[in-house]
C-alpha positions as CSV (number, residue, x, y, z in Angstrom):
1,M,2.1,42.0,-19.4
2,P,4.7,39.5,-20.5
3,S,6.8,40.8,-23.4
4,A,6.5,37.5,-25.4
5,L,2.7,37.8,-25.7
6,V,2.6,41.5,-26.6
7,L,2.3,42.2,-30.3
8,V,4.6,45.1,-31.3
9,L,3.1,47.5,-33.8
10,V,5.4,49.4,-36.0
11,C,4.5,52.6,-37.6
12,C,5.0,52.8,-41.4
13,S,5.9,55.9,-43.3
14,A,2.3,56.1,-44.6
15,G,0.9,56.4,-41.1
16,S,-0.7,52.9,-40.9
17,W,0.0,50.4,-38.2
18,V,1.4,46.9,-39.0
19,V,2.3,44.0,-36.9
20,D,5.9,43.1,-36.5
21,S,6.0,39.4,-37.7
22,R,9.1,38.5,-35.7
23,H,7.3,39.0,-32.5
24,V,4.2,37.1,-33.7
25,S,6.2,34.0,-34.5
26,Q,8.1,34.4,-31.2
27,A,4.7,34.6,-29.3
28,S,3.3,31.6,-31.1
29,G,6.5,29.6,-30.4
30,T,6.2,30.6,-26.7
31,R,2.6,29.4,-26.7
32,Q,3.7,26.1,-28.3
33,G,6.5,25.8,-25.8
34,L,4.1,26.5,-23.0
35,L,1.7,23.9,-24.3
36,A,4.5,21.4,-24.6
37,S,5.6,22.1,-21.1
38,L,2.1,21.7,-19.8
39,S,1.7,18.5,-21.7
40,A,4.9,17.1,-20.3
41,L,3.9,18.2,-16.8
42,A,0.5,16.4,-17.2
43,A,2.3,13.3,-18.5
44,T,4.6,13.3,-15.6
45,F,1.7,13.7,-13.2
46,V,-0.1,10.8,-14.8
47,A,3.0,8.6,-14.6
48,I,3.4,9.5,-10.9
49,V,-0.2,8.6,-10.1
50,Q,0.1,5.4,-12.1
51,T,3.2,4.4,-10.2
52,R,1.5,5.1,-6.8
53,L,-1.6,3.2,-7.8
54,D,0.7,0.2,-8.8
55,L,2.3,0.4,-5.4
56,L,-1.1,0.6,-3.7
57,S,-2.2,-2.6,-5.6
58,I,0.9,-4.4,-4.5
59,D,0.3,-3.3,-0.9
60,L,-3.3,-4.6,-1.1
61,E,-2.1,-8.0,-2.4
62,E,0.4,-8.2,0.5
63,E,-2.3,-7.3,3.0
64,R,-4.6,-9.9,1.6
65,A,-2.0,-12.6,1.8
66,H,-1.2,-11.5,5.4
67,V,-4.9,-11.6,6.5
68,F,-5.3,-15.1,4.8
69,S,-2.2,-16.4,6.7
70,L,-3.6,-15.1,9.9
71,L,-6.9,-16.7,9.4
72,V,-5.3,-20.1,8.6
73,W,-3.2,-19.9,11.8
74,M,-6.1,-18.8,13.9
75,L,-8.2,-21.6,12.6
76,A,-5.5,-24.1,13.4
77,A,-5.1,-22.6,16.9
78,L,-8.8,-22.7,17.6
79,C,-9.1,-26.3,16.4
80,C,-6.2,-27.6,18.5
81,L,-7.4,-25.7,21.5
82,A,-10.9,-27.1,21.1
83,I,-9.6,-30.7,20.7
84,G,-7.3,-30.1,23.8
85,L,-10.2,-28.9,25.9
86,L,-12.4,-31.8,24.7
87,L,-9.7,-34.3,25.6
88,G,-9.1,-32.6,28.9
89,A,-12.8,-33.0,29.7
90,L,-12.6,-36.6,28.7
91,L,-9.6,-37.0,31.0
92,L,-11.6,-35.8,33.9
93,V,-14.3,-38.3,33.0
94,A,-11.8,-41.1,32.6
95,V,-10.1,-40.4,35.9
96,F,-12.3,-43.0,37.5
97,W,-11.7,-45.7,34.8
98,D,-9.2,-48.5,34.8
99,T,-5.5,-47.9,34.6
100,H,-3.5,-46.5,31.5
101,R,-6.5,-44.7,30.0
102,L,-5.5,-41.7,32.0
103,L,-2.0,-41.6,30.6
104,V,-3.2,-41.8,27.0
105,L,-5.9,-39.2,27.4
106,G,-3.6,-36.9,29.4
107,S,-0.8,-37.2,26.8
108,L,-3.2,-36.4,23.9
109,A,-4.8,-33.5,25.7
110,G,-1.4,-32.1,26.6
111,F,-0.2,-32.5,23.0
112,F,-3.1,-30.6,21.5
113,L,-3.0,-27.9,24.1
114,V,0.7,-27.3,23.5
115,V,0.2,-27.3,19.7
116,G,-2.8,-24.9,20.0
117,S,-0.9,-22.6,22.3
118,A,2.1,-22.6,19.9
119,A,-0.2,-21.8,17.0
120,W,-1.8,-19.0,19.0
121,A,1.7,-17.6,19.8
122,V,2.4,-17.6,16.1
123,V,-0.8,-15.6,15.4
124,R,0.1,-13.1,18.2
125,H,3.6,-12.7,16.8
126,K,2.3,-12.1,13.3
127,V,-0.2,-9.5,14.5
128,N,2.4,-7.7,16.6
129,S,5.2,-7.8,14.1
130,K,3.1,-6.9,11.0
131,P,4.4,-3.8,9.2
132,R,2.1,-0.8,8.9
133,A,-0.5,-1.2,6.2
134,F,0.4,0.5,2.9
135,A,3.8,1.5,4.3
136,T,5.6,1.4,0.9
137,T,3.0,3.6,-0.7
138,L,2.9,6.1,2.2
139,G,6.7,6.2,2.1
140,E,6.7,7.0,-1.6
141,F,4.2,9.8,-1.0
142,H,6.3,11.3,1.8
143,K,9.4,11.2,-0.6
144,D,7.3,12.9,-3.3
145,R,6.2,15.6,-0.9
146,R,9.8,16.2,0.2
147,Q,11.0,16.4,-3.4
148,L,8.2,18.8,-4.3
149,S,8.7,21.1,-1.3
150,R,12.4,21.6,-2.0
151,P,13.2,25.2,-3.2
């Protein structure tokens, strides 16, 4: 049993038992100190959780912006590729028409195919070079674990 929580009884000359008041005040002070420590620990834990949730919300915002950017580039790539394919088909139809129509249709089809391919390359690059989702939050959790596991 911890000595701070034990009440010491002192024998009087009359044979009755009384409580030593010095140890009672020390025990209640220890309890108050313990409650203050637990309160401080709980406040620290809540602050850590709040910080991690803030980081998580920032990571979610970054992820949302990244997904939106990917969708815009994919839409541009698909539109340009569709127009390029349409103009390529028109080029095949126009092969048998009079002169110079072929040059214009071929140039337009080539232009849209090049732009669509470039947009698709940007999408592939963004997908391949994207950082891991929630990397900042996970990094902070790993640092917390290392700090807490230290002796």
